N, C-alpha and C positions, 0 to 999 in steps of 0.2 A: 661304316667302312665301304669304300667303293668296290665294285666288282670290276677287276681289271680285265679288259679284253685279252684273249689269248695272243693275238698279234702284238699287242702292246707289251705283254709280259715277255714274249720272245724277243722283241726288239731290245728291250732293256737288258735282258739276260745276255744276249749276244753282243749287241753294239755298245752298250754302256756297262757291261759287266766287267769284272776285275781284269780279264785278259786284254780288253781293248780300250777301256775308258781312259787310260793314261796315254794312249796313242793319239795325240791331237794334231794330226798332220793336215787337217782341213778336208779330209776325204769323206767324212761322215755325211755332210749336207748333200754333196752331189750323189752319193750312194743312195740316200733316202729319196731324194727328189727324182731319181731315175726309176723309181717304182711307180706303180699305178696311182692315179689320183685318189682312188678310193682307199688304198692302203695308207697313203700319206695323210689323208683326212682322219683315219682311225688313229694313227700315231699322234697327230696334232690334238685330237680330242682326248686321248689318254693323258697327254701332258697337262692339258687344261684341267682335267678332273683331278689329277694328283695335286696340282698346285692349289686348287680350290678346296679340296677336302681336308679339313682339319684333323681327321682321324688318320690320314696317311702321313707317316713320319719315318724316322730313321730305321726303326726295326723292320717296317714293311719294305723299305727300299733295300735294306741289306738282304732280306730274303730273296728279292729279285736279282740283285747284282753282286752280292758278296762284298759290297763296299760300305764301310761304316761312315756315318756322319755324326759329329759330336752333338748336334741338336737339330730340332725341327727348323729353326730359322736358317741355318746354313744349308740344309737340304733344300728348302723352298727357294733360297737364293740361287742355288746351283740349277735347280729345275727351271727357274725363270730365265737364267742365263743360257741354258741349253735350248730352251724354247726359242729365245731370241736368235740364237745362232742358226737353228734349223729352219725357222719359219719367218724370221724378220730380218734376215741378212746381216745380223751382227757379225763383225769381222773375224772373231776368234772363237773357236770351240773352247768352252770352259774346262778346266782341270778339276777333277774331284779331289777331295782332301787326301793328303799323302799319309 
């Protein structure tokens, strides 16, 4: 099990938690990128670790965000899509499952 950096936990809890995750107006990327480079790097690394770690699954994500995913594959696909949106200029912020 990965140890999630407190900054990453807070980012997920606040920005990708139940209250804001479904608000996909395109403002999340500029908000994140307006932060310090070191903070952005911590968040990027946190995403990479979550995607790479096979022990990080829906239960762990739900503890962070209060959002349920039906299975590990759909969670990993969402995290990869969110990573692409935040760090690789994907055009659309992904929506978590409804």
